[in-house]
C-alpha positions as CSV (number, residue, x, y, z in Angstrom):
1,M,0.0,0.1,0.0
2,A,1.5,3.4,-1.2
3,T,1.7,5.9,1.4
4,D,1.5,9.8,0.3
5,A,4.5,11.8,0.5
6,P,4.6,14.3,3.7
7,S,3.4,17.6,2.7
8,R,5.4,20.5,2.8
9,T,4.6,24.0,3.7
10,P,5.7,26.5,1.0
11,A,8.3,28.6,2.4
12,R,7.6,32.5,2.7
13,P,9.4,34.5,0.5
14,R,12.0,36.9,2.5
15,K,11.8,40.2,2.8
16,P,14.0,42.0,0.1
17,A,16.9,43.6,2.3
18,C,18.0,47.2,1.4
19,R,21.1,47.1,-0.4
20,I,24.0,49.9,-1.1
21,Y,26.4,49.3,-3.6
22,V,29.6,51.4,-3.4
23,V,31.8,51.7,-6.5
24,R,35.3,52.7,-6.5
25,K,37.3,52.2,-9.6
26,K,37.3,48.6,-10.6
27,T,36.1,47.7,-6.9
28,I,32.3,46.9,-6.0
29,R,31.3,46.8,-2.5
30,E,27.9,45.6,-1.4
31,F,26.2,46.5,2.0
32,H,22.9,45.4,3.2
33,L,20.7,47.2,5.4
34,R,17.9,45.8,7.5
35,P,14.6,47.3,6.7
36,W,13.9,47.9,10.6
37,L,17.4,50.0,10.6
38,V,16.2,51.9,7.5
39,V,12.9,52.6,9.2
40,T,14.3,53.7,12.4
41,A,16.8,56.0,10.6
42,A,14.1,57.6,8.9
43,V,12.0,58.3,12.1
44,L,14.9,59.6,13.9
45,G,16.2,61.8,11.0
46,T,12.1,63.2,10.7
47,A,11.9,63.8,14.7
48,F,15.3,65.6,14.3
49,F,14.5,68.1,11.4
50,V,11.1,68.7,13.3
51,A,12.7,69.5,16.6
52,Y,15.4,71.7,14.8
53,F,12.6,73.7,12.5
54,A,10.7,74.2,15.9
55,A,13.6,75.6,18.2
56,T,14.5,77.8,15.0
57,G,11.0,79.2,14.5
58,Y,10.7,79.7,18.5
59,L,14.1,81.7,18.3
60,F,13.4,83.4,15.3
61,F,9.8,84.9,16.7
62,R,10.6,85.5,20.3
63,D,12.4,88.7,19.1
64,D,9.7,89.9,16.8
65,L,7.0,90.0,19.6
66,L,7.7,93.5,20.6
67,A,8.0,94.5,17.1
68,A,4.6,93.1,16.5
69,S,3.3,94.9,19.4
70,F,4.4,98.4,17.6
71,A,3.2,97.4,14.3
72,R,-0.2,96.5,16.0
73,E,0.0,99.9,17.6
74,A,1.0,101.5,14.0
75,R,-2.6,99.8,12.8
76,Q,-4.4,101.1,15.7
77,K,-3.1,104.8,14.9
78,Q,-4.1,104.5,11.4
79,A,-7.3,103.2,12.4
80,Y,-7.9,106.4,14.6
81,E,-6.9,108.5,11.7
82,D,-9.2,106.8,9.2
83,R,-11.9,107.3,11.9
84,I,-11.2,110.5,12.3
85,A,-11.4,111.3,8.4
86,A,-14.5,109.4,8.2
87,L,-16.2,111.8,10.7
88,R,-15.1,114.7,8.6
89,V,-17.1,112.9,5.8
90,D,-19.9,112.6,7.8
91,I,-20.0,116.4,9.1
92,D,-20.0,117.3,5.0
93,R,-23.3,115.1,4.5
94,L,-25.2,116.3,7.4
95,S,-27.7,118.6,6.2
96,S,-29.6,119.6,9.2
97,R,-28.1,122.6,11.6
98,Q,-30.9,120.8,14.0
99,L,-29.0,117.6,14.6
100,L,-25.6,119.2,15.3
101,D,-24.1,122.0,16.6
102,Q,-21.3,122.5,14.3
103,E,-19.1,124.7,16.0
104,A,-19.2,122.6,19.0
105,F,-18.7,119.3,17.5
106,E,-15.5,120.7,15.3
107,A,-14.2,121.7,18.5
108,R,-14.4,118.5,19.9
109,L,-13.0,116.9,16.9
110,E,-10.1,119.2,17.0
111,T,-9.6,117.9,20.6
112,V,-9.5,114.6,19.7
113,A,-7.1,115.1,17.2
114,S,-4.7,117.0,19.1
115,R,-5.0,114.1,21.7
116,Q,-4.2,111.8,19.1
117,A,-1.0,113.7,18.3
118,A,0.1,113.8,21.5
119,L,-0.7,109.8,22.0
120,D,1.8,109.4,19.2
121,E,4.3,111.5,20.2
122,R,4.1,109.5,23.2
123,Q,4.5,106.3,21.6
124,E,7.7,107.3,19.8
125,I,9.3,108.1,23.1
126,L,8.1,104.8,24.5
127,A,9.2,103.1,21.7
128,G,12.8,104.0,22.5
129,L,12.3,103.3,26.1
130,S,11.2,100.0,25.5
131,K,14.1,99.1,23.8
132,A,16.6,100.1,26.4
133,A,14.1,98.3,28.9
134,R,14.9,95.3,26.9
135,N,18.8,95.6,26.5
136,A,18.7,96.0,30.6
137,G,16.9,92.3,30.5
138,L,13.5,93.6,31.4
139,V,10.3,92.0,30.5
140,T,7.1,94.3,30.2
141,T,3.7,92.9,30.0
142,P,2.4,92.6,26.3
143,G,-0.2,95.2,25.3
144,N,0.4,97.9,28.0
145,A,1.7,100.5,25.4
146,G,-1.1,99.5,22.4
147,D,-3.5,96.7,22.0
148,D,-3.9,94.9,19.0
149,A,-6.0,96.4,16.8
150,E,-8.4,93.4,16.3
151,S,-9.2,93.3,19.9
152,D,-12.3,94.2,21.4
153,D,-12.1,97.8,20.9
154,T,-11.1,97.4,17.1
155,L,-12.0,100.4,15.2
156,T,-13.8,100.4,11.6
157,T,-11.8,102.1,8.8
158,G,-13.2,103.8,6.0
159,S,-16.6,105.2,5.7
160,I,-19.3,105.0,8.1
161,E,-23.0,105.1,7.0
162,P,-24.8,108.0,8.8
163,D,-27.8,105.7,9.8
164,S,-25.4,103.1,11.5
165,A,-24.2,105.3,14.6
166,G,-24.8,109.1,15.0
167,P,-21.8,111.4,15.1
168,D,-21.9,112.0,18.8
169,Q,-21.7,108.2,19.5
170,V,-18.6,107.6,16.9
171,L,-16.8,110.5,18.3
172,A,-17.5,109.1,21.9
173,G,-16.1,105.8,21.1
174,V,-12.7,107.2,19.5
175,E,-12.4,109.7,22.9
176,S,-12.9,106.4,25.0
177,S,-10.4,104.4,23.1
178,L,-7.8,107.3,23.2
179,D,-8.7,107.2,26.9
180,D,-7.6,103.4,26.8
181,L,-4.4,104.2,25.1
182,G,-3.2,106.9,27.4
183,V,-3.9,104.6,30.3
184,R,-1.8,101.9,29.0
185,Q,0.8,104.2,28.3
186,V,1.2,104.9,31.7
187,D,0.7,101.6,33.0
188,F,3.9,100.8,30.9
189,L,5.9,103.5,32.2
190,E,5.2,102.8,35.3
191,E,5.8,99.0,35.1
192,V,9.2,99.5,33.5
193,A,9.9,101.6,36.4
194,T,8.9,99.2,39.1
195,N,10.8,96.4,37.4
196,A,14.1,98.4,36.9
197,A,13.8,99.4,40.4
198,D,13.0,96.2,41.9
199,R,16.1,94.5,40.1
200,S,18.3,97.2,41.2
201,E,17.4,96.8,44.6
202,R,17.9,93.1,44.6
203,I,21.3,93.6,43.2
204,A,22.4,96.3,45.6
205,V,21.3,94.5,48.3
206,V,23.4,91.3,47.5
207,L,26.6,93.3,46.8
208,K,26.1,94.8,50.1
209,E,25.9,91.4,51.8
210,I,29.3,90.8,49.9
211,G,30.9,93.7,50.9
212,R,30.8,95.4,47.6
213,A,29.5,99.1,47.9
214,P,27.1,99.5,45.0
215,P,27.5,102.7,42.8
216,K,25.6,105.6,43.8
217,A,23.2,107.1,41.3
218,K,23.3,110.6,40.8
219,G,20.4,113.0,42.1
220,D,19.0,110.1,44.4
221,S,20.5,111.4,47.8
222,A,18.0,113.4,50.1
223,M,15.0,112.7,48.5
224,G,11.8,110.9,49.3
225,G,8.2,111.0,49.9
226,P,4.7,109.0,49.1
227,F,4.3,107.5,45.9
228,V,1.9,109.2,43.7
229,P,0.9,107.3,40.2
230,M,1.1,109.4,37.1
231,P,-2.4,110.3,35.8
232,S,-3.0,109.1,32.0
233,N,-3.8,112.5,30.9
234,V,-0.6,114.4,32.0
235,D,0.8,117.1,29.8
236,P,3.6,116.3,27.5
237,D,6.3,118.1,29.8
238,T,5.1,115.9,32.6
239,F,5.3,113.0,30.8
240,R,8.5,113.6,29.5
241,D,10.1,114.3,33.0
242,G,8.5,110.8,33.9
243,V,10.2,109.3,30.9
244,E,13.4,110.7,32.0
245,L,13.4,109.6,35.5
246,V,12.6,105.8,34.0
247,K,15.7,106.2,32.0
248,A,17.5,106.8,35.0
249,E,16.3,104.1,36.7
250,I,17.2,101.8,33.5
251,A,20.9,103.3,33.6
252,R,21.3,102.4,37.5
253,L,20.0,99.1,37.0
254,E,22.6,98.5,33.9
255,T,25.6,100.1,36.2
256,L,24.4,97.8,38.7
257,Q,24.6,94.6,36.5
258,E,27.8,95.8,35.0
259,T,29.3,96.0,38.3
260,A,28.0,92.3,39.5
261,S,29.1,90.7,36.4
262,G,32.6,91.8,37.0
263,L,32.8,90.1,40.0
264,P,33.8,86.2,40.2
265,L,30.2,84.8,41.2
266,T,30.6,81.4,39.4
267,T,32.3,78.1,40.0
268,P,35.4,77.5,38.4
269,M,34.6,74.3,37.1
270,S,31.3,73.2,35.3
271,R,31.4,70.0,37.3
272,G,33.0,68.8,40.7
273,S,32.0,68.1,44.2
274,I,33.7,70.2,47.0
275,T,36.1,68.0,49.2
276,S,37.1,70.5,51.4
277,R,35.7,73.8,52.3
278,F,36.8,77.3,53.6
279,G,38.1,77.7,57.0
280,M,39.4,75.5,59.8
281,R,40.2,71.8,58.9
282,T,42.6,68.7,60.0
283,D,45.6,69.4,57.8
284,P,45.4,66.3,55.4
285,F,49.6,65.8,56.0
286,R,50.2,67.1,59.6
287,R,46.9,65.7,61.0
288,R,46.7,69.2,62.8
289,P,44.2,71.8,63.0
290,A,44.8,74.5,60.3
291,M,43.4,77.2,58.4
292,H,42.2,76.3,54.7
293,T,42.2,79.7,52.7
294,G,39.6,78.5,49.8
295,I,37.8,75.4,48.5
296,D,38.6,72.2,46.9
297,F,36.8,70.9,43.9
298,R,37.1,67.3,43.0
299,A,38.4,67.2,39.7
300,P,40.6,64.2,37.3
301,T,43.9,65.5,36.0
302,G,43.3,67.5,32.9
303,Q,39.9,69.0,33.4
304,P,39.6,72.7,32.4
305,A,39.8,75.6,35.3
306,R,38.2,78.8,34.4
307,A,38.2,82.3,35.0
308,T,35.0,83.7,37.1
309,A,35.4,86.9,36.1
310,G,37.3,89.2,33.8
311,G,40.7,90.4,34.8
312,K,44.4,90.7,34.3
313,I,47.1,87.6,35.1
314,I,49.3,88.7,37.9
315,S,50.8,85.3,38.4
316,A,51.2,82.2,36.4
317,G,53.6,79.6,37.6
318,Y,55.0,77.4,40.6
319,N,54.2,78.8,44.0
320,R,55.4,76.3,46.5
321,G,52.4,74.5,48.5
322,Y,50.4,75.8,45.8
323,G,51.8,74.1,43.0
324,N,51.5,75.3,39.5
325,M,49.2,78.6,40.2
326,V,47.3,81.1,38.3
327,E,46.2,84.3,40.0
328,I,44.0,87.0,38.3
329,D,43.4,90.4,39.4
330,H,39.8,91.7,39.1
331,G,40.4,95.2,40.2
332,N,39.4,97.3,43.4
333,G,41.6,94.8,45.4
334,L,39.9,91.5,44.0
335,T,41.8,88.5,42.8
336,T,41.1,84.7,42.7
337,R,43.6,82.0,42.5
338,F,43.6,78.4,40.9
339,A,46.2,76.1,42.6
340,H,47.8,72.4,42.2
341,L,47.0,72.7,38.1
342,S,48.7,70.1,36.2
343,K,49.2,72.6,32.9
344,I,48.9,76.6,32.9
345,Q,47.5,78.0,29.9
346,V,48.1,81.8,30.4
347,K,51.0,83.9,31.0
348,K,51.7,87.0,33.5
349,G,50.1,90.0,31.9
350,Q,47.3,88.4,29.7
351,T,44.1,89.6,30.0
352,V,41.2,87.3,30.4
353,A,37.7,87.1,30.3
354,K,35.2,85.3,32.5
355,G,35.0,81.4,31.2
356,D,38.4,81.4,30.0
357,T,40.5,78.5,30.5
358,V,43.6,79.4,32.7
359,G,44.7,75.8,33.1
360,Q,44.1,72.1,33.9
361,T,43.3,70.6,37.2
362,G,45.9,68.3,38.6
363,S,48.0,67.7,41.8
364,T,50.9,69.7,41.7
365,G,52.4,71.1,45.1
366,R,51.1,70.3,48.2
367,S,48.4,68.1,47.4
368,T,47.1,64.3,48.2
369,G,45.2,64.0,45.0
370,P,43.9,65.6,41.7
371,H,41.6,68.5,42.7
372,L,41.6,72.3,42.0
373,H,42.2,74.6,44.9
374,Y,40.2,78.0,44.5
375,E,40.8,81.3,46.5
376,I,39.1,84.4,46.6
377,R,41.1,87.3,48.4
378,V,40.2,91.0,48.7
379,N,43.1,93.4,49.5
380,G,45.2,90.0,49.9
381,R,42.9,88.7,52.6
382,A,41.4,85.2,51.8
383,I,37.6,85.1,52.1
384,D,35.1,82.3,51.8
385,P,34.5,81.8,48.2
386,M,31.3,80.1,48.6
387,T,29.9,83.9,49.7
388,F,30.6,85.4,46.1
389,I,29.2,82.0,44.8
390,R,26.0,82.2,46.5
391,A,25.7,85.8,46.0
392,G,26.2,84.7,41.9
393,E,23.1,82.5,42.6
394,Q,20.6,84.9,44.0
395,L,21.8,87.4,41.1
396,S,21.7,85.2,38.1
397,P,17.9,85.9,37.6
398,V,18.4,89.7,37.2
399,L,21.8,89.9,35.3
């Protein structure tokens, strides 16, 4: 009895692998790429380009926000002018002297036009002030100096039909819009002044805490009195005086920021735990109490030691217990030292900026292992570097 041959399941066709051929002269090399690898590379590439263009778009449009705000103000200004022009056309169309006291309306209209011109002049002044505030790192609330022309108080451009609204109603709407714009302009001025004063005070307090007297502002001595907000309808001279006071406050903030930025307020290494702090400790060699004049950062040999503030190199060489040492003079009696370096990368007399590499960590001199010894001295006397480092952490949001 014949038996049937065992049935065989047909083999599934293998998916074709992606192949890359590289032809060089007479040599042909073939590379096989798995499909999942090609798909993964495509997905990662797409994600990278999406993230890249998203980040680029954010950086590009962030700086345009303020420009867009003033562009909206320009559109609103044009809308005001179109509205006033439309009112003049409506006046010409009026045939009945009983519906309107022409002389009173014209006088009111001229007043509106005069107010518009004054607000336009204010806006030009605030535009320059806003730029100075932005340069000082001040962030103002969007809309204070002018809302979007397409907001709730949108002005209708072009001609207005007489039966849509009476001239008095239209003019009252324009006056209300001008009142609102005047309030926002004054709010903007007060906001900049308040922010600048608050930041200046924060910096001045921290500078005093670390023994660095803040520079005095001109004309701020022997002054006082209660704070009285500026009214929105102030005359042009008073408004300009207010602007000058705000400019002085911004200038004071910039001076304080410049002073603080010249101090060693950061750590000399991006990484590295502190192994020994400033003050009394047990000497690692003699095992007796001794004064430690700086702080030690754990670091393998060859890590960059960076200047914590700009200054001039006054010492760069071997210095007994310090080993290879670099000392920077930051002015006003303030110096910093970087010791036990394996390599010095600056020369005496050289000028360095904050963040410049002055050497590489090591274990030269009186040292038990690779680390960086960092000192801050005021008029030759060593002080705790953490005083300045903590001050830098407090000031980082306002510098």
